[in-house]
N, C-alpha and C positions, 0 to 999 in steps of 0.2 A: 504493500500500500504506500510505503514511503517513496518507492521509485515511481509509482503511478502519480503521486502528488507532485513529485519533482518534475515529471514529464508534463503534467498539466500546468506547470508554471508559465508555459508559453502563452497561456490565456491572459495573464496579467501584463505581459510585455508587448503584446501585439500592437496595442494602440498607444504606445509611448510617443510623445511628440517627435522625437528623433526618427522613430520608425515611420510615423505618418509623413514626415518630410521626405524620407527616402521613397516611400510608396508613391507620393505625389510626383516626384521626379520620374520614377519608372513609368507611372501611368501617363504622364505628360509626354514622355519620349515615345509612347505608343499611340496616344490619341492624336497628337499634333500631326505627325506624318500621315496617319490614317485619314484625318479630316482633309488634309492638304491633297491627298490622292483623290478623294471623292470630289473635291472642288475642281481639280485639274482635269480629271477624266470624265466626270459626270456620272449620272446614274446608269448602271448596267444590269441591275438585277430587278426582275419583275416583283411587284408589291408583295406577293405571298412570301417572299424570302428565300433564303438559300436552300432550305430543306424541302421546299415545294417544287413541283415540276414547273419548268418555264412555261409561260403562257403561250398558247397557240393563237393563231390569227383570230379565231372566233372569240376567244376571251378578251383579246385587245379590242375587238369591235364592240363587244358588249360593254366594256368599260367606257369607251368613247360615247356610246349611246346613252349611258347613264349620265355622263358629264354634260352631254348636249341637252338632255332633258332638264337637269338641274339648272343649267345656265339659262335655258329658255324660260323656266318658271320663276327663277329668283333674280336673275340678272339679265333681263331682256335688253337693257340699254348698253351692255358691255359686249364689245366685239374682240375676238381673239384672232390674231394673224395665223394664217396657215389652215390647212384642212383638218389638222388634229388640235384638239384643245389640250394645252399643257395642264396637267393635273395640279402642279404646284402653283401655277398662276391663278387657276380657278379657285383653289383653296384660299389663297391670299386675298383675292377679290371678295370672296364670301365673308372672310373674317373682318376685312375692312368695312364692308357694308353692315355687318353686325354691330361694329362700333358706332356707326352713324345712326343706328336705330336704338340708342340707349334709352330713349323716352318710350319705346314700345318693347317691353321685355319679351312678350310672346314672339314677335317678329324677329327680334334679335336672337333668341334661342333657336328659332327655326333656321336662321342663317348659320349659326354655330354648329348645329347638328349636320347641316348640309356640308359645311366645311370639313367636319370630322369624317364624313362619308367620303368626300372627294380625296381627303388626305390619305385615306387607306388605299387609294389608287395611284399614289405617287411612286414612280420607280425609285429604287434604293441604290445608293452608292455601294460599292463592294465592302468598304470598311463599315458602313452603317449596317448593312445586312449581316456582316460577320459578327459585329458586336451584339446586335440584337439576338442572333441565333445562339451565341455563346451565353449571353445573359439568361436567356430562357432555359438553356440546358443546366446551368449552374443553379438557377432558381429551383428547378425540379430536384436537383441533388439536395439542396438545403431543405426544401420543404419535405422531401422524403425522410431525411435524417431527423427533422423536427417531429414528424409523425411516426417515427420508428417503422417506416415502410421501406423495405429494401428495393422494391420494384422501381419506383421513380429514381432512386439513387443510381441503380445500375443503368437504367435507360438514359439518365442525364449524363453520366460519365461516358457512356458509349457515344452519345451525341457530341459531347464537348471535345473528345479526343479522337473520334473516328469519323462520325457522320458529317459534322460541320466542316472540318478541314478537307475531307474528301469532296464535299459539295463545292467548297470554295475553289479547290483546284480545278474541278470540272467546269465551273461557271466562269471563272476569271483566272486563268493560269498565270498570267503575268503578275497580277496583284498577289496571288497566293505565293508565288516564288519570291518576289521582292519583299513583301511584308512578312512572310514566314521567316525568311532569313534574319530580317531585322528584329522580329519578335524574339527569336531564339537568342540573339546576342544580348538584347536588352534584358530579357528574362534571366539569362545566366548572370549578368552583372548584378541585377537586382537581387536575385536569390543569394549570390555571393555576399552582397552587403548585409542582407538580413541575417544570413548564417553567421557572419563575423560578429555582428552585434549580439546575437543570441549566445554564441559561444563565449564571448567576453563576459557577458552578464552572468551566464551560468557558472563561469569560473570564479566569480566573485571579484572581478576586476573593475566593476562599476559599469556605467552606461557609456557606450561609445557614441560619439556625436555623429550626426548624419554625414557631415563632410568627410570625416576620417573613414567611415565605413564605405562611402562611395569611392574615395580615392583608393582604398585597399582593393576593392573589387575591380575598379578600372585598371589598376596596374596588373591585375592577374586575369584579365578578361580572356586571354587565350586558354589558360588552364581551366577556367570555369566553363567556357564554351566547349572545350574538348572533353570535359568530363561527361557531357551529354552526347556530343557528336562523334567522339573518337571511336567507340566500339561500333557504332552504326557505320562509320566510314570504313572500318576494317571489314565488317561483314559485307558491305556492298562491293568493296574491292575484290574480296575473295569470290563473291558470287558472280562477278562479271565473266570469268573464264568458264563457269558452269553454264551460263547462258550461251556463250560462244560454242561450248561443247555440244549443246543441243542442236546446233545447226547441222551436225553430222547426220542427224536422222532425217534430213530433208531429201536424201538420196538413198538408194538401195544399198550401194556399197558402203557409203558413209554410215548407214544404220548398223551394218554388221561390225564395222570398226568401233562405232560407239558402244555397241552391246558388249564387245570383248573388253573394252577399256572403261566400262561403266563404273568400275571401282574408283576411278579418278574423280569424277564429279561427286561420287558419294563422299569421298574423303574431304574434298573442298567444301561441299555443302554442309558437312558436319561442322567444319571450322566456322563457316559463315553463321550457321545456326547457333553455335556457342557464342559467337560475338554478339549476335542479336539478343541472346538470353542475358549476357553480361550487361548489355545496354539497358535492358528492362529492369534488372535487379539493381543495377548501380545508379540509375538516373536519380532516384529519390535522395541519395546520399552523396552524390558527386560534389555539389557546391559546398556541403558541410565538410567533406574530407579536405577539399582545397582550402577552405577558410579556417578550419580548426587545426589542421595538421600541416598546412603548407605544401601539400602534395601537388605533383603535376597532374595534368588532365587525365591521361590514361590510367595512371596509378590510382587517382581519386575515383575514377569510374568503376574500378574493380573492387573497391572496398565493400560496397553493398553486396555484391555477388559472393565475395569471399566469406563475409559474415554469414550469409545465408547457407553456404555449404558447410561452414564450421558449426553453426548453431541454428539449424533450420527452425526448431521449435521456438527458440528465443526470438529469432528474426520475425516469425509470424506473430508472436504475442506482442512484441513491441510495435510492429506496424499496425496491428489491430487496435492497440491502445492509442497510438498516435492518430489513426483515422477517426476513432471515436471522439477524441479531444478536438480534432479539427472540425468535425461535424457539429459539435456543441458550440464551438467558437463561431463558426459561420452562421449558425442559426441565431446566435446572439447578435452578431453584426447585422444580419438581415433585418432582425426585429428592430434594432436601433435605427437603422437606416430608414425603414418604413415609417417608424414613429416620427423621426425628425423631419421627414418630408410631408407626411400626412397632416400633422398638427398645424404647421403654418399654412398648408394649402387650404384646409378647412376654415381656419380662422380668417385668412385673407379673403377667401371667397365669401364668407358671411359679411365681412366688413364692406366689401365692394358691391354687395348685392348681385353677385354672379358675373360681374364685369372683369374680374381678374383673370389672368392667363393660367388657370388652374391645371390645364392639360400639361403645361410645362413643369408645374410643380409636382405632378404625380410621379412617384418613383416606379415606373412601369417600363420594362425593356421594350414592350411593343410600341412605346411612344418616343423612341430615341431618334426621332426625326429632328432636324434643325429648323425651327420656325423662321418664317420670313419676316414676320412683324417685329419691329424693333423692340417693343416692350417684352414680348414673349421670348425674343432671342436673349435679352439680358437676363430674364428669369431662368431660362434654360441654361445660360452660362453659369449662373450661381449654383444651380442644382448639379450641373456637370462637374464643377469643382468639388462639390461635396461627394459626388459619386466617385471621383478619382481618389479622394482621400479614403473613402470606404474600401475601394478596390485595393489600395495600398495596404490597408490594415488586413485585408484577407490574405494577400500575398505574404505579409509579415507573419501572420499566424501559421500558414502552411510551412514556410521556411523555418520558423522557430520550432515547430513541432518536429520536423524532420531532423533539424540539427540536434535537438535533445535526444531524439531516438538514435541518431548516429553515435552520440557520446555514450549512451547506455550500451549499445551493441559493442562499441570499441572497448568499454570496460569489461564486458562479459567475455569477449574473445581475446583481447590483447592484454587485459589486466591494467590498462591505463585508467587512472581516475578521471572522473568527468570534469574536474577542474583543471586538467592539463590541456592548455591551449597554446598552440605554437605562436610565437617563439617561447619555449618553456622556461628559458633561463632568466627572464626578467619578470618581476612581480607585477608591474603595471603595463598595460597595453599602450604602446607608443606607435601608432600606425604611421606617423610621418617618417620614422627612422627605421622601419623594418628592413631586415636583410632580404636579398632576393629569395623568391620561393624555392623551397627544396624540390629536387627532382629525383 
């Protein structure tokens, strides 16, 4: 129980001001390029989102028919250029007309309802669609954990790590490639900073400031990134000759040669499979190994797999405990985020008599569109800043739990105490004068 309580200590450190600052920087490094991409490229995803089937011509025609009907009924004096009515322009025009009808609440609400209907037909940018789909997936995970129902948890994790990335690659390969690589790099640095802060705190060296943690992680970005990418790269490199070997079976003679020498791709495939297994088992603890022990990327990525092979029962128990603690923490953070956005939304809406931009205030992934109206855009901006801080706290919680889990497994397998954090020879953590990372 004492070890479980120590592991749960990450719940009290996740929302420290320095952690929130690091989380905000990490979220900003992801949100700003994503929003810039959407602004530069424009909408490319149909309104149903990434996980829905792309619209066919009939569905697009039905959407246009709906918008023409709404425009003819509510905005007969407004003319749109071109044969197609832009959904975003029509929604903005309806919202502006609703503001002009402040003295007629019924008519204004009718306009706002039509604006919401049209806004659901606005095409999405790739980043907007990605964030919305990921937010809905993680919301399912958190809600399932909160209700102790494993089904939405499994479905949400599958969507977050498999379905959504696969759909993003299929729908916008260029964005998925560029933004995926950038996300991997930023996430590795962010997790490294959080892992360093958690390890220093768990070792009793005090609280590491945000600047020192970010500098530590930025200096070791290659090791942090390789702790995730290294085993995968090894597996892919070994698998390439296996793919080439398969070309032998395209001809009759080559097929006989391939059948005789089939032991070769079996051996290479086994090596590739082992590398992928190491990547899966080592990914949770890679940043912690680099940050707590100063290891290189490949060495750090192997620690999780080595500990699994050495103490599989302990590995599973610690990971299960860490997952439960993370689930509790995410549920708490989601509840806090919901409360802190709902209360002002309701209060402001009551005070304004229904004229406030409450849609922007609502903490709902399905409403992560960027409003065109200036007032709603400002409110959306404030709520977005809060969402970024909350996202940073979630990342801090996950990284902190995995770091403490790594220290427990290291103690169990290697006999090192949990307060042994590299560099071991100095009592205080001095991030500005650390020696080069050990290899």
